[in-house]
N, C-alpha and C positions, 0 to 999 in steps of 0.2 A: 515361456516366461512372457509376461506382459511387456509390450514395447514401450520405450520411453515416450512421453508425450511431448509434442512440439506445438507451441502456441506462437502465433505471429502477433507481436505487440507493436509493430511499426506504426508510428504516429504519436507514440509517447513523447512528451516534451523533453528536450535536451537543451538546457541553457548553460552556456559556458562563461565562467568568470576567470579572467587572468589579471595580472598586475600585482604588485607587491602588497597591496592592502586588501586583497580579495578575501582572505580568511577573517580578518578583524571586521571588515565591512559586513559580511554575511552573518558573522557571529552575533552582531548586534541586532539582527532582524528576525532571527528564528529561535525556536525553543531549545535547540540542542547545542552542544559545545563543539562548534566548528573548529575552533582554534586548536583543539587537541588532536585533530585528525592528522594522520601521517599518510604519505603516498601508499596507495593500495588499500586504504580503509574507507569507511563511509558511515553515515548515520541517517536515521529517519528524523525528520524535523517538520515543524509547522510554522507558518506565518500567522500572526494573530492581530486582531484589532486592539486598540488601546484598552478596551474593556475585556480582553481575553477570549473573544470569540474567534473561531477559525476563519482565516482568509484563504488558506491553501495548505495542502500537505505535500511532502516531497521526500526524496532521498538525496543526500549530498554525497557525491563521490569525489574523493581526493586523489589527484595525480600529482606528479612531480612539479608541474608548471601551471596547473589549473585546478579549478573546482568545476564539477559538472552537476547540475541539478536535474534529476530525473523526476518526471511528474506525469499525471494524467494528461491526455491530449488537450482537454479543454482548459487546463490551467497554465499552459506554456505562455501564452500571451499575457495572462493576468500576472504571473510571477515576473515576467520580464518588465512589465509596467511598474510593479511594486519596487523592483530593484532600481530602476531608473528614477523613480520618484525620490528615493533617499540618497541617490548618488550625487554628491556635491563636489567636494575637493579631494575625494579618495582617488588613489591610483588604482582604478579598477576598470577593466574593459568587459563589456557585456555583449555576448553574441548568442542569437537564437539559432541553434543548429538542428532544430526539430526536423525540418524537411530534408536534411542531409544525413540523418541517422536512422538506421534500421535496428529494431530490437526484437529478438526472438527469445522465448523462454522454454527451457528444457527441464523436465522433471521426471522422476521415477520413484516408485515406493522404496527402492533400494538406494535412492539418492546418489551419493558421490560415485560409487564404483561403476554403476552402469553408465552414467552420464560421462564420467571421465574416460571410460573406454570408448564411448561413442565419439567424444571430441577428438581423441587422439587418432581415430580412424579417418577423420575427415582431413584431407590434405590442406595444410596452411592454417588450420584452426587450433591445433593443440597448443595450450598455454605453456609457457616455459616454467614448469614447476607444478606442484600439486595444486589442485583446485582449492579455492578459498573455503574455509569451513566455519567462518563466523559471519553473522548477518551483515550484508552490504560490503563485505570485503571483496577484493577484485584482484585478478591477475591479468597481465597483458600478453597476448599472443601476437601473431602476425596479422596486423590490420584489425584485430578484434580485441575486445576486453570481455572477460567472463566474470560476472558479478553474482555473488551468492544472494538469492532472494527467495522469500517464501510468499508466493502469490495465491496459493490454493490450499494451504494447510500441510503441504508436503514440501520440504526444502528442495529448492531447485536452483537453476542458474540462468541468468539473463546473458545472452550473447549480444553485445552491442558492436555494431560495425558501420562503416560508411554505407549509405543507401546504394551507392554504385555497385556494391558487392552483394546486395541482398538476394538477388535471384540465384547467383552462383552458390551462396551459402545455403539457401533454402533447398536447392536441388541436391546439394551434397548431403544434407541431413536426411532428406527423404530417401535418398538412395542408400543411406546407411541403416535404414530400418526403423526410423521413428514413425509414430502415428500422429499426423497433424490433427489437432483437436480444434473445435470451433470456439468462437467467442462465448457462445451460450454454455458450452461445457465448462469453460474457465469460470464463468459467472456462477454456475451451479456449485462448482467446487469451492469457490471463494465464500459463498453464502454458507455452505455446510461447515466450513472451517471458522465461521464467525469473524471474517476479516472485513473491517469497515472500508468503504470506498467513497471517494469524492463524488458528490452529486446524489448519493443515496444516504448513507449513514453520516457522511461528513459534509456539512454545509455551513454557511455563514451564521446559522442560528445555533450552532453547537459549540459547547465548551470542550476543550481537549479531554478533561476528566470524564465527561459524560460518555465519550466514545471509547474510554479505556486507553487513550493514547499514552498516558503516563506509564502504565504497565507494559505497553508495547515498545517502550524505549525511545519515545519521541521527545522526552523532556529531561534536560539536565537539572539536577537538584542543586548544583553548587556553582553554576556559571554566573557571570556578571549580568548586568541589566540587558533586557531586550523588550521590545514592544509587547505589552500584555502581561509582563512578568508579575506585576503586583497581584492581579487576579489569580493567576496560577499558584503563586506562593500562598495567598490567603486561603484558597481552597484546601491546600495541603495542611496548613498550620492550624486553621481555626474552624474549618467546617467540612461540608460535603456537598456534592451536587444533588439536586432534587430528582433527577431522572438518570437512567443508565441504559446502555445498550445491552440487549439480551438476545439469545438465540431461542427460537421457538420451534417445536415439533408439532405438526398438525396432519391429520389424516386427510387424504383426498388432494384436490387440486391446490396449487399455491395460491394464497390470498393475494389480492391486488395491493400494489403499493398504496399506502394511505389508509388501508383498512384500519378502523378503530379497534383498540384493544380495551376490554372491560374487565373489571374485577368486582363481582357482587353488585352489579348495576352501576358502578362508578367508572367513568372513563379513566384508563390507566396509561394510555399511550397510543402509538400507531406503528404500522408496519412500514419499513423502509426498503426492504428487498425480500424476494422470495423465489424459490425454485423447487422443482420436484427433485427428490433424491433419486439418483441413478438406480434403475431396476427396482423401484419401490412404488407403492401406492401412497407413500407419505411425502410430505413437503417440509422443507426447512425455511424459516423466515427469520429475518433480523428486524428488530424494532426497538424503540425507546419506550420504557415504562417507568412509572414512579419507582423510586429507589426501594420503597418498602414492599413492592410487588416483584422484585427481581430475583428472589432466591430460587435456585434450581429446584424443580418439583412443583412450583406454584402453578395451579391450574387457572387459566384466564379464558376469556371468550373473545373470539374474533367476530365483529359485527359487520355483516355485509347484507346487501339487498335480498339475497336469497335465503338469509337466515343466519342465526348465530352458530358458531362452531367452537368446540373446546380446543384449547392449545396449551401445551405445557412448556414452561421455561426449562431449558437444559443448560448445563454448565457451558460457559463461553470460553473456548480455548484462548490462550495468549501465546503469541509467537509468530 
């Protein structure tokens, strides 16, 4: 049987909020309903500009006495600055624990059973109770937390621990039979699964609905006001976005990021990420195209210096 995959995500941002106003403070800044979170739960969320464009995406994890924001490494300082910008008279303390936190991701096609067995075999890691089975839910073990996350299209688990324990935990997992996979393999699997990532599909030029973040659970439809809410609500109620994220299948080498996408001689969008499919002569790309060209099965052209290549829109998974 295929060994569980082990990805080292150390470097991901870890911003901690404590103080009695922490939930209401963050609730007013992000797209999701932070105030409804209970210890052991979490949610995906985004920070927006007043015009509704993305500033950052993250996951908010709720514990008994704190909230922790998990984010891409390059967003940690930016999110910390955003929080401090709006912190006035709130009883909230903000700490950046990125350098003190290690993050590992475990996944297996069989998901829970194989990973749960693995976790329980590693001394000191087994969580007290069943593994979480809903997105961003978490359980706490001995010096670690296990968080349900889908980073590659296959449900898996983040293991978050103090960086001082990272080498001990890494060695324990490797000796228990996992296969350590590369960053490139994670990226390839992410792209194949159609999962948007900051710096590629998610940038400050993007509206949440263009990237499908509403369908991915980033947006609460009935919470109170937050920065950028008017635009988000207006799109849902009165209109639609003019472009949308799609997944593309193409024969041969992956197209370069920024490759233009055409439909019948008209520019329709551009590629944001691409990677070769494992064991295949085909590649998968993600990119934004005009809404009317986004239907699965639509044949488009990738325009590159070496010549045009056909590409086909495939259904973009959500989850």
